[in-house]
N, C-alpha and C positions, 0 to 999 in steps of 0.2 A: 504494500500499500504506499502510495506517495501522499504525503500530508503537506499541503501547499497553502501559502498566504498570498493573496493578491492585494497589493497596497498601492496608494496613490492619492493624489489631491483630490478632494471632493469635486465631482462633476468631470473628472478626466477620462471616465470610461471604464472603471474597475468593474463595475456590475456587468457591462456589455462584454468585457473580455472574459469575465468569470463564466457567465451564462453561456456564451457561445463556444467557449473552449469546452465546457462541460457537455454541451449538446454534441459538439463533433466527436469527443472521446466516447460518449455513450453510443452514438450512431456507428462508431467503428468497433464496437463490441465491449467496451470497458463498462465496469460498474462504477458509477460516480455518485458521490454524496457532495452536495453543495450547502454550506452554512453561511447564510447572510449575516454579517456582523455590523451592519450599518443601522442606526436607529430608524432610518426611513423604511426599512424592511422592504426594499424593492428589488433586491438582487434576483429573486426566483420568480418575479412576476411574468417574465417572457418564457420562462420554462413551464409554469403552472398555468399560463393564460389567464391568471387572476392574481390578486393579493391574497396571500395566505396569513393566517393568524400567527402571532409570534410566541415564542417560548415565554417571554415575559408576561404577555397577557394570559397564557395558559396557566401560569403559576398564580396569578392573581385571581383567576376564576375558580381554580381547584383548591386554592388555600394550602397547596403543598406541591409535591412532584406530580406533574400531569401524566396522563396515559400517552404511551407511545404514539398512538394514532392521532392525538391531538396536536402533535409537533412535527410528525414526519409524514411527508406527502410525496407521492410519485407524480413526476412531471413529463415532459417530452422525452421521447427515447428512453424512458424508464429512469431518468435521472431523479434521484431522491433528494428532496429539498426540505431545508429548515430555515427559519428566520429567527435570530436571536431576539430582535426588538430592542427597544431602549426608550428612555424617558423622552418626553416633549422638550422642545428647545428651551434652554434655561432651567431645567427642573431636575437635573442630575447628571451622573456620568454614564457614558455609554459602556463602561466596563462592567456595569451591573448585569446588563443583558447578555454580554459576551461570557461572563463568568458562569452565569446560569446556563447557558448553551452548553459549555463545556462540561459542567456538572451533570446535565441532562444526557449528553452523549454517552458519559460513563455509567450513570445510574440506570438508564433505560436500555443499555446494552446496544446502542445504535449501530456500532461498528460491527458487533457480532450478527445483528440482524440484517444489515445491508451488505456486508463483505465488500466495501468499495476497493477498487484498484486506485482510484483517485479521490482524495478528500480536499476539497477546495474551500478556503475560507475567504470571503470577500470583506475586506476591513477598511473603514474609514482611516484616513491617514494624514490629515492636514491640521490636526488639533494638537495642542500641547498636553491635553488630558490623558492620563496614563491608561485610560481604557483602551486605546488603540493598539497598546503593546501587550495586552493580555494574552493573546495566543502565542507571542514569543515568550513571555514570562513563564507561561504554563507548559512550554515545550510541547505545544499542541501540534506544531508543524515542524517539518525538517528543511524546508526551503522556501524562500520568499522571492516574489517578482514584484517590481515597481512599474506601474503604468505611468507614462509621462508624455506630455507633448514638448514642443520646443518653446513654449512660453516660459518666462523666467520664473513665475510663481510656482509653476508646476515643477520645475527643476529645483527650486527652493525647497518645496515640500519633499521631493524625493531625497534631497540631501539630508534633511532632518530624519526621514525614515531610515536611511542608510545608517545614520548615526545610532539609532535606536537598535537596528539589527546588528551592528557592531558590538553594542553593549552586551547583548544576550548570546551573540555568537562566541564571544570571549569566555563566556561561562559554560560553553558547551552546547549551545542552543542552535536555533534556525540560522542558516547562512543565506546569502543573497545569490539567486540563480541567474539574475540578469534584469535588464530593463525591457519593457515592451513600449516601443514608440507609436504614439497615436497622432496621426497626421491632422487630427481635428484642432487646428490652430491657425492664427493669422500668418504663422510662418511654418509652412509644410516642409521643413528643412531639417534633415537628420543630423547635420554636421555638428551643431552645438551639442546635441544629446550624445552623439558618438564620442566627442571629446570629454564631456562630462562622465560618461560611463568609463572611459579609459582612465580618466583622473582618479575615479574612486575604486578602480580595480575590477571592473566587470565590463559588460558589452550588451549590445542590443540583441535580443534573441528573436525578435519579431517586429514587423511594422504594420499597423492597422491603417489601411488606406482610407482616404475620404471616399465613402461609398454611400450614396443616399439609400441604397437597399437596407442598410443598418437601420436608419430611422424609419423607413417605411415598415420594416418588420416589427420594430418596437411599437409602433402606433397600432399595429394589429395584435399586439400582446404576443409576440412570437420572437424566438431567435432568427437571425438571418439564415442559420443553418437549416431550421425547420421549414421556413418559407421557401428556401431555395429547392428543397427536395420534396415539397409538397406534391401529393398525387395530382397529375394533370397540369403541373407547373410547366409553362413554356419558356424557352429562351435560355441563354447561356447562364452558367452558374456565376453569381457575383464575384469579384475578385476578393472580397473579404472573407468569403467562405473558405477559399484555399488557404488564406492566412491563418484562420482559426483552426482549420484542420492540421496545419503544420505546427502550430503552437501545442495543441493537444498531443500530438506525437512526441514533440520535444519534451513537454512536461513529464509524459509518462516514462520517458527513457532517461532523462537527465538525473544524474547523481552528483553533479559538480557544483559547488557553490563557494563563494569567497567570503571572507571577512572584509567588508568595505571600509574604505578610509574617507569618511566625509570631508569636504572641502572647507577650509576655514573661510571666513566671511570675505576676505580680500579676493580670494581665487573664485568664490562664487559670483561675486560682483564682476569680475572679468568675464565670466560666462555671460552675464546679462549684457554687457557691453558688446560682446560679439554678436548676441542676438539682434541687438539694436541695428548694428552695421549691416547684418546680413539681410534684415527685414525691411529696413528703411533707408539704407544707404547712409546711416547717421554716422558722421565722422567727428562729432564734437568731443569724444572722450580723449 
């Protein structure tokens, strides 16, 4: 079983990457379990074709540990889905929902029930709250991937996440498996991300293209994988589908990770300056 965390700045495409990679892996024959660890609880929406109840809500309703069927659901291609849930904005730490999710996975014997080849955690990652580090602290994952665009704040968040991964990797925990570059940006240019990856000791393992089929599928509450292979579907397979299929294969096979070395502020600012030059021809720095 490969236990994987997908991290990245809010809105960068973590849930899209997680859900579509899960769908691609399951379609290829793997058993997959997805655990959404964002308080928005929207990771599994496109796998389930609806929003499912969260583990935090199930605990509140039951007054204790809920039944397995209340928190574990089967989605597209047989992907098993769970949503940790979390407090409303300004009302608590996201770590509570994630901690409960990890407890439920153990107490309800979710791993024994589902026998996953891939266990994917989709985790928010642009906050200083310790909640986002819960899977790392609990050693729930073996390897992490960071989704980023070439926007400066996305790389800034990735650098912070790399620092968190380093902290726990040095204690024998999860390592960084690489960056996933999402072209969804004002600058669809991988060069700054490639240089950032090299500087912190890793590499880009996949590039998600600007593909309108991703948004179209999500509006239909589907992964682009499922929509592309729907019965009676006409036309060529969208380019993003091949990327997600390759990501699924890579994650299933990859055992290599690094202890990243996050950049100091001065070097991170230099990345921002390069982005400005490449995006806008800005030479004022």
